[in-house]
RODO-2510 file (C-alpha; in nm, 4 decimals, decimal comma):
residues 225
     n   res          X          Y          Z
     1     m     1,6505    -0,3466     2,9445
     2     v     1,5022     0,0182     3,0215
     3     v     1,1313     0,0512     2,8621
     4     r     0,9255     0,3406     2,8527
     5     r     0,6020     0,3168     3,0137
     6     v     0,2769     0,5342     2,9999
     7     g     0,0298     0,5823     3,2279
     8     r    -0,1339     0,2348     3,3268
     9     r    -0,0067     0,0907     2,9758
    10     p     0,2456    -0,2254     2,9973
    11     a     0,6211    -0,1374     2,9153
    12     v     0,6663    -0,1000     2,5687
    13     p     1,0475    -0,1416     2,4061
    14     t     1,1357     0,1051     2,1272
    15     d     1,1963    -0,0274     1,7450
    16     e     1,5898    -0,0331     1,8427
    17     q     1,5614    -0,2495     2,1734
    18     i     1,3919    -0,4716     2,0161
    19     r     1,6284    -0,5049     1,7163
    20     e     1,9278    -0,5230     1,9634
    21     l     1,7114    -0,8028     2,1240
    22     h     1,6736    -1,0116     1,8299
    23     e     2,0649    -0,9651     1,7203
    24     r     2,1291    -1,0985     2,0842
    25     f     1,9518    -1,4206     2,0553
    26     a     1,9903    -1,5100     1,6840
    27     p     2,2615    -1,7695     1,6721
    28     t     2,3521    -1,7087     1,2813
    29     p     2,3113    -1,3748     1,0790
    30     e     2,0825    -1,6082     0,8742
    31     a     1,8752    -1,6465     1,1469
    32     f     1,8408    -1,2831     1,2230
    33     d     1,7287    -1,2072     0,9028
    34     l     1,4962    -1,4562     0,7954
    35     v     1,3246    -1,4124     1,1581
    36     y     1,3422    -1,0428     1,2182
    37     t     1,2323    -0,9658     0,8635
    38     h     0,9439    -1,1793     0,8785
    39     c     0,8551    -0,9792     1,2649
    40     r     0,9253    -0,6182     1,0582
    41     i     0,6349    -0,7573     0,7787
    42     v     0,4007    -0,8401     1,0487
    43     c     0,4500    -0,4962     1,1527
    44     a     0,3830    -0,3746     0,8002
    45     v     0,0824    -0,5814     0,7822
    46     a    -0,0503    -0,5487     1,1415
    47     e     0,0019    -0,1108     1,0766
    48     q    -0,1958    -0,1541     0,7597
    49     l    -0,5165    -0,3208     0,9240
    50     l    -0,5296    -0,0600     1,1739
    51     d    -0,5828     0,2058     0,9187
    52     g    -0,9025     0,3428     1,0393
    53     r    -0,9262     0,1507     1,3358
    54     r    -0,6083     0,3437     1,4999
    55     s    -0,8161     0,4484     1,8184
    56     a    -0,9308     0,1457     1,9261
    57     y    -0,6135    -0,0660     1,9959
    58     d    -0,2757    -0,0146     2,1524
    59     v    -0,0749     0,0906     1,8546
    60     d     0,2584     0,1226     2,0326
    61     l     0,2092    -0,2355     2,1697
    62     v     0,0940    -0,3374     1,8539
    63     r     0,3966    -0,2575     1,7218
    64     a     0,5969    -0,4338     2,0041
    65     g     0,4268    -0,7390     1,9846
    66     s     0,4322    -0,7593     1,6442
    67     l     0,8396    -0,7143     1,5958
    68     l     0,8681    -0,9807     1,9104
    69     h     0,5898    -1,2293     1,8385
    70     d     0,8959    -1,4903     1,6790
    71     i     1,1840    -1,3833     1,9127
    72     g     1,1223    -1,7570     2,0329
    73     v     1,2640    -1,9190     1,7232
    74     y     1,6116    -1,8184     1,7821
    75     r     1,5964    -2,0816     2,0484
    76     l     1,5129    -2,4010     1,8186
    77     y     1,8724    -2,3378     1,6460
    78     d     2,1399    -2,5722     1,7636
    79     t     2,5282    -2,4521     1,8318
    80     h     2,5440    -2,5054     1,4449
    81     g     2,2720    -2,3047     1,3140
    82     r     2,0434    -2,5783     1,2536
    83     l     1,6500    -2,5708     1,2902
    84     d     1,4704    -2,7844     1,4948
    85     h     1,1345    -2,7831     1,3193
    86     r     1,0147    -3,1149     1,4781
    87     n     0,9883    -2,8802     1,7721
    88     y     0,8826    -2,5362     1,5961
    89     v     0,5429    -2,5457     1,7447
    90     r     0,7021    -2,4637     2,1058
    91     h     0,8620    -2,1524     1,9367
    92     g     0,5934    -1,9419     2,0595
    93     l     0,5938    -2,0446     2,4459
    94     l     0,9872    -2,0294     2,4388
    95     g     0,9329    -1,6547     2,3303
    96     h     0,6953    -1,6312     2,6150
    97     d     0,9224    -1,7797     2,8684
    98     l     1,2368    -1,5731     2,7176
    99     l     1,0698    -1,1950     2,7106
   100     r     0,9486    -1,3324     3,0906
   101     e     1,3079    -1,4038     3,1730
   102     l     1,3714    -1,0783     3,0295
   103     g     1,1396    -0,8965     3,2555
   104     f     0,8962    -0,8195     3,0197
   105     p     0,5355    -0,7310     3,1502
   106     e     0,3014    -1,0330     3,0489
   107     a     0,0891    -0,8184     2,7905
   108     l     0,3644    -0,8319     2,5959
   109     c     0,5111    -1,2099     2,6089
   110     r     0,2031    -1,3220     2,5368
   111     f     0,2135    -1,2196     2,1932
   112     c     0,4816    -1,5145     2,1332
   113     s     0,2376    -1,7692     2,3071
   114     r    -0,0906    -1,6651     2,1270
   115     h    -0,0083    -1,6158     1,7825
   116     t     0,0277    -1,9723     1,6767
   117     g    -0,2343    -2,0484     1,3840
   118     v    -0,5723    -1,9026     1,4508
   119     g    -0,5170    -2,0144     1,8388
   120     l    -0,4048    -2,3452     2,0151
   121     t    -0,6922    -2,4906     2,3407
   122     r    -0,6098    -2,7510     2,5091
   123     e    -0,8322    -3,0021     2,3071
   124     d    -0,5982    -2,9061     2,0074
   125     v    -0,2634    -2,9746     2,2201
   126     l    -0,3819    -3,3110     2,3535
   127     r    -0,5700    -3,4513     2,0055
   128     q    -0,2512    -3,3058     1,8009
   129     r    -0,0060    -3,5032     2,0694
   130     l     0,1653    -3,1428     2,0398
   131     p     0,4581    -3,1018     2,2703
   132     l     0,2934    -2,8883     2,4608
   133     p     0,1910    -2,8064     2,8383
   134     a    -0,1945    -2,8662     2,8390
   135     a    -0,3189    -2,5539     2,8337
   136     d    -0,4939    -2,2715     2,5963
   137     y    -0,2802    -2,0419     2,4012
   138     v    -0,5457    -1,8599     2,2152
   139     a    -0,5401    -1,4507     2,1342
   140     e    -0,7975    -1,3101     2,3770
   141     t    -0,6897    -0,9186     2,3669
   142     g    -0,7589    -0,6954     2,0081
   143     e    -0,4110    -0,6541     1,9938
   144     e    -0,3180    -1,0200     2,0434
   145     q    -0,5829    -1,0888     1,7937
   146     l    -0,4699    -0,8629     1,5127
   147     v    -0,0611    -0,9362     1,5252
   148     m    -0,1850    -1,3143     1,5127
   149     y    -0,3772    -1,2095     1,2270
   150     a    -0,1064    -1,0150     1,0749
   151     d     0,1031    -1,3102     1,0827
   152     k    -0,0955    -1,5278     0,8613
   153     f     0,0137    -1,3205     0,5648
   154     h     0,3935    -1,3928     0,5150
   155     s     0,5221    -1,7510     0,5600
   156     k     0,9430    -1,7634     0,6878
   157     t     0,9299    -2,0913     0,4305
   158     t     1,2359    -2,1274     0,1623
   159     p     1,2391    -1,9276     0,0107
   160     p     1,0344    -1,6461     0,2127
   161     k     0,6778    -1,5661     0,0467
   162     f     0,3372    -1,3995     0,0777
   163     v     0,0469    -1,5613     0,1888
   164     t    -0,3295    -1,4827     0,0691
   165     a    -0,6431    -1,5362     0,2612
   166     a    -0,7612    -1,8054     0,0524
   167     a    -0,4414    -1,9969     0,0435
   168     y    -0,4003    -1,9573     0,4317
   169     t    -0,7750    -2,0856     0,4418
   170     a    -0,7011    -2,3598     0,2299
   171     d    -0,4121    -2,4564     0,4541
   172     v    -0,5478    -2,4361     0,7838
   173     r    -0,8749    -2,6136     0,7373
   174     r    -0,6483    -2,9567     0,7316
   175     f    -0,6609    -2,8645     1,1272
   176     g    -1,0535    -2,8604     1,1604
   177     e    -1,2904    -2,6605     0,9571
   178     d    -1,3670    -2,4690     1,2633
   179     k    -1,0096    -2,3206     1,2268
   180     a    -1,1082    -2,2659     0,8598
   181     d    -1,4215    -2,0419     0,9933
   182     r    -1,2428    -1,8693     1,2491
   183     f    -1,0083    -1,7161     1,0377
   184     t    -1,2586    -1,6529     0,7713
   185     a    -1,4380    -1,4335     1,0514
   186     m    -1,1340    -1,2925     1,0841
   187     v    -1,0960    -1,1920     0,7039
   188     a    -1,4451    -1,0447     0,6968
   189     h    -1,3760    -0,8297     1,0275
   190     y    -1,0160    -0,7014     0,9143
   191     g    -1,0053    -0,7569     0,5761
   192     e    -0,7412    -0,8345     0,3792
   193     p    -0,4240    -0,6579     0,3782
   194     d    -0,2767    -0,5205     0,0516
   195     l     0,0535    -0,6989    -0,0012
   196     t     0,2145    -0,5768    -0,3372
   197     r     0,4037    -0,2860    -0,2202
   198     l     0,5561    -0,5195     0,0713
   199     a     0,6115    -0,8374    -0,1825
   200     d     0,8394    -0,5591    -0,3954
   201     q     0,9944    -0,3997    -0,0837
   202     h     1,1588    -0,7541     0,0385
   203     q     1,1546    -0,9486    -0,2880
   204     h     0,9143    -1,1876    -0,1612
   205     p     0,6682    -1,3769    -0,4010
   206     p     0,2829    -1,4040    -0,3220
   207     a     0,1285    -1,7217    -0,2623
   208     a    -0,1362    -1,7594    -0,5392
   209     d    -0,5253    -1,8027    -0,4550
   210     g    -0,5816    -2,1912    -0,3406
   211     v    -0,2081    -2,2521    -0,3263
   212     s    -0,1551    -2,4287     0,0245
   213     p     0,1487    -2,2713     0,1621
   214     l     0,3825    -2,4368     0,3655
   215     g     0,2682    -2,3294     0,7408
   216     a     0,2141    -1,9057     0,7610
   217     g     0,4867    -1,7814     0,9824
   218     s     0,6932    -2,0840     0,9955
   219     p     1,0424    -2,1868     0,8189
   220     r     0,8850    -2,6052     0,8470
   221     p     0,7031    -2,8201     0,7093
   222     p     0,2765    -2,7885     0,7455
   223     g     0,1436    -2,7346     1,0595
   224     p    -0,0276    -2,5323     1,3026
   225     d     0,1775    -2,2100     1,2739
***
C-alpha cells in the first residue's frame, strides 16, 4: 500500500486506503459496520476536540489514528463470525502487529496498542492477569492521548451507544481511583464533546450520566477497553 509522506512526518494513509483496509480484514459485513462506524465516530469526536488547538497536533495523524485504532478487532473473529470476547483486551496489540506487518510506521501502529482504557501499565497487566505481554501500553504523544480520550465517548455494545464523561468515569473507577482521576484530568484538559449531533446522525442513543456503560469502545462486557 502506498501512503503519503510529508517531510519527516510519518507516512499517513488516505481515508480511502483506510476504508479499504477495514473492508479487507473485516470477516463479515456486520463486523465491518460495527468497527468502521465506531472508528469514524471516534474520528469525528477527535476532530471536534481539536477545535482551537489544531496547531499543536498533527491533524492528519490524529485522523488516521482514529480511523485505524480498532483495526485489530477483526483478528478476534472466528471463521463463523463470532467475536472472542474473553480476549478482547488483546485487540489493541493485534492491531499494532497487523499494521506493522503491512509496513506502517510505528507512530501509526501505536494508536492501536495505546488506546485501551486510560492506559494499561505493566502493573495493570500483571495484577489483572490480562492476556498480554507484561509491558506498558500507555498513550504518550499528544495525538495518542487525544485519540484514546475520544474513544471513550462511544461504545460498540449491542446496540452501540454514546457515553458521557460521567458514565465513563463511573465505569473506569472499578479499575482504581487513579484511573478515574486520570480520566477526570483529561476531561478538564480537553473538555467534553457535544455528542448530540453524532447521536442523531448515527441513531445511537447516548448513555445517561451516572450509568456505567458496558466498556466504552468495546462490544464486550465491562473491562479496561
